LUMDODO-324282 format. One record per residue (C-alpha): residue number from 1; z, y, x. Coordinates in pm, whole numbers. Each point is the difference from the previous one (the first is absolute). Example, Ala and Ser with C-alpha at 12.3 -4.5 7.8 and 13.67 -1.06 7.14 Angstrom:
2
+-----+--------+--------+--------+
! num !     zz !     yy !     xx !
+-----+--------+--------+--------+
!   1 !    780 !   -450 !   1230 !
!   2 !    -66 !    344 !    137 !
+-----+--------+--------+--------+
This chain:
165
+-----+--------+--------+--------+
! num !     zz !     yy !     xx !
+-----+--------+--------+--------+
!   1 !  -1770 !  17802 !  23073 !
!   2 !    -13 !    358 !   -125 !
!   3 !   -215 !     30 !   -315 !
!   4 !   -157 !    317 !    140 !
!   5 !   -156 !   -175 !    301 !
!   6 !   -248 !   -172 !   -232 !
!   7 !    -29 !    271 !   -264 !
!   8 !   -218 !    310 !    -34 !
!   9 !    -19 !    257 !   -278 !
!  10 !   -237 !    294 !    -40 !
!  11 !   -105 !    258 !   -258 !
!  12 !   -335 !    171 !    -55 !
!  13 !   -218 !    138 !   -279 !
!  14 !   -334 !   -143 !   -112 !
!  15 !   -317 !    182 !   -104 !
!  16 !     95 !    -19 !   -371 !
!  17 !    336 !    170 !     50 !
!  18 !    213 !   -314 !    -13 !
!  19 !    285 !    -31 !    245 !
!  20 !    -29 !   -318 !    202 !
!  21 !    297 !   -192 !    136 !
!  22 !    -86 !   -285 !    235 !
!  23 !    256 !   -239 !    139 !
!  24 !    -31 !   -306 !    218 !
!  25 !    263 !   -254 !     97 !
!  26 !    -32 !   -323 !    194 !
!  27 !    231 !   -290 !    -79 !
!  28 !     22 !   -335 !    179 !
!  29 !    -64 !   -210 !   -310 !
!  30 !   -310 !   -165 !   -147 !
!  31 !   -200 !    212 !   -243 !
!  32 !     60 !   -256 !   -278 !
!  33 !    380 !     44 !     28 !
!  34 !    -17 !    379 !     11 !
!  35 !   -245 !     27 !   -292 !
!  36 !    208 !   -246 !   -205 !
!  37 !    308 !    219 !     47 !
!  38 !   -179 !    324 !    -90 !
!  39 !   -175 !   -139 !   -309 !
!  40 !    334 !    -77 !   -169 !
!  41 !    122 !    301 !   -203 !
!  42 !    360 !   -125 !     31 !
!  43 !    -19 !     81 !    374 !
!  44 !    -80 !    368 !    -54 !
!  45 !    370 !     80 !    -14 !
!  46 !     52 !   -162 !    342 !
!  47 !   -246 !    250 !    150 !
!  48 !    132 !    310 !   -178 !
!  49 !    284 !    198 !    158 !
!  50 !    329 !    -63 !   -188 !
!  51 !     52 !    373 !    -69 !
!  52 !   -315 !    -11 !   -217 !
!  53 !    191 !   -227 !   -245 !
!  54 !   -323 !   -176 !    -97 !
!  55 !     11 !   -240 !   -293 !
!  56 !   -270 !   -168 !   -203 !
!  57 !     -3 !    101 !   -367 !
!  58 !   -223 !   -265 !   -154 !
!  59 !    -51 !   -371 !     56 !
!  60 !   -261 !    -81 !    264 !
!  61 !   -195 !   -301 !    120 !
!  62 !    116 !   -196 !    305 !
!  63 !   -313 !    110 !    188 !
!  64 !   -233 !    292 !    -67 !
!  65 !   -339 !    -28 !   -163 !
!  66 !   -263 !    264 !    -67 !
!  67 !     87 !    180 !   -323 !
!  68 !    378 !    -44 !     29 !
!  69 !    209 !    311 !    -63 !
!  70 !    328 !     48 !    185 !
!  71 !    256 !    245 !   -138 !
!  72 !    310 !     98 !    190 !
!  73 !    251 !    278 !     39 !
!  74 !    104 !    156 !    328 !
!  75 !    155 !    318 !    137 !
!  76 !   -167 !    256 !    222 !
!  77 !    223 !    275 !    138 !
!  78 !    260 !   -108 !   -257 !
!  79 !   -240 !     41 !   -292 !
!  80 !    -57 !   -312 !   -215 !
!  81 !   -371 !    -72 !    -49 !
!  82 !   -199 !   -259 !   -187 !
!  83 !   -295 !   -150 !    189 !
!  84 !   -267 !   -206 !   -169 !
!  85 !   -278 !   -158 !    206 !
!  86 !   -298 !   -219 !    -87 !
!  87 !   -114 !   -271 !    238 !
!  88 !   -373 !     68 !     36 !
!  89 !    -99 !   -289 !    223 !
!  90 !    146 !   -294 !    191 !
!  91 !   -187 !   -186 !    273 !
!  92 !    232 !   -280 !    122 !
!  93 !    113 !     31 !    362 !
!  94 !   -211 !    315 !     41 !
!  95 !     98 !    290 !   -227 !
!  96 !    115 !    137 !   -329 !
!  97 !    -24 !    346 !   -149 !
!  98 !    215 !    185 !   -250 !
!  99 !    -52 !    328 !   -182 !
! 100 !    283 !    211 !   -135 !
! 101 !    -26 !     48 !   -376 !
! 102 !    320 !    203 !    -31 !
! 103 !    212 !    148 !    273 !
! 104 !     74 !    298 !    225 !
! 105 !   -354 !     46 !    138 !
! 106 !   -315 !    146 !   -156 !
! 107 !   -180 !   -307 !    137 !
! 108 !    104 !   -306 !    206 !
! 109 !   -229 !   -285 !    105 !
! 110 !    155 !   -243 !    248 !
! 111 !   -200 !   -269 !    180 !
! 112 !    218 !   -259 !    174 !
! 113 !   -199 !   -191 !    262 !
! 114 !     92 !   -305 !    207 !
! 115 !   -191 !   -141 !    296 !
! 116 !     65 !   -264 !    262 !
! 117 !     48 !    173 !    336 !
! 118 !    139 !   -103 !    338 !
! 119 !    166 !   -316 !   -132 !
! 120 !    164 !    181 !   -291 !
! 121 !    -90 !    235 !   -283 !
! 122 !    -96 !    365 !     -7 !
! 123 !    117 !    166 !   -322 !
! 124 !   -226 !    294 !    -83 !
! 125 !     82 !    258 !   -264 !
! 126 !   -237 !    267 !   -121 !
! 127 !    132 !    234 !   -266 !
! 128 !   -228 !    261 !   -155 !
! 129 !    211 !    248 !   -195 !
! 130 !     21 !    348 !   -145 !
! 131 !    321 !    194 !    -50 !
! 132 !    123 !    265 !   -238 !
! 133 !     54 !    352 !    131 !
! 134 !   -119 !    182 !    307 !
! 135 !    -63 !   -129 !    355 !
! 136 !    356 !     98 !     95 !
! 137 !    126 !   -249 !   -259 !
! 138 !   -184 !   -274 !    183 !
! 139 !    116 !    108 !    344 !
! 140 !    366 !     52 !    -91 !
! 141 !     59 !   -251 !   -278 !
! 142 !   -264 !   -270 !    -54 !
! 143 !    -90 !    -79 !    360 !
! 144 !    362 !    -24 !    124 !
! 145 !     85 !   -227 !   -296 !
! 146 !   -298 !   -226 !     75 !
! 147 !     88 !    -11 !    370 !
! 148 !    354 !   -113 !    -87 !
! 149 !   -124 !   -263 !   -245 !
! 150 !   -264 !   -149 !    231 !
! 151 !    228 !     -1 !    306 !
! 152 !    273 !   -169 !   -206 !
! 153 !   -254 !   -252 !   -131 !
! 154 !   -113 !    -79 !    357 !
! 155 !    360 !    -69 !     99 !
! 156 !     52 !   -212 !   -315 !
! 157 !   -315 !   -205 !     75 !
! 158 !    129 !    -66 !    353 !
! 159 !    337 !   -106 !   -140 !
! 160 !   -142 !   -224 !   -275 !
! 161 !   -235 !   -186 !    230 !
! 162 !    248 !    -23 !    287 !
! 163 !    246 !   -168 !   -242 !
! 164 !   -268 !   -245 !   -116 !
! 165 !   -114 !    -91 !    352 !
+-----+--------+--------+--------+
């Protein structure tokens, strides 16, 4: 099955000037299995496109807990970047949220949601973010990069859970 049949992605702006990325993907697996996969920092690399060359820089727990800090290095448009994120909250089998502490955005707050739907799981992402530069920077750099990353992640999720089925 094509990952895009069960995947949507949209961009908007909220009343406070934050950009808002929303993504939704349905996968034919129980919410407990999907949440368990996503809450393991070691799996982040499986969801990141290989050209991003993502690698964790510091030791991390097997599963995330509120207060954990994840530090990793990746490349965007060939530029090596350090990304540091704090896990703000974890509600088992429902959601977790991370906030960028250091990285390529002025602000980045990512809520990962999971809900049982139609005999499987709906993965819901809501990212509130602000970028550096003018609106053209968002349109011609940030948004295309995010589209590539989230489409690649949708395909990776399909592949991971198809292999485990």
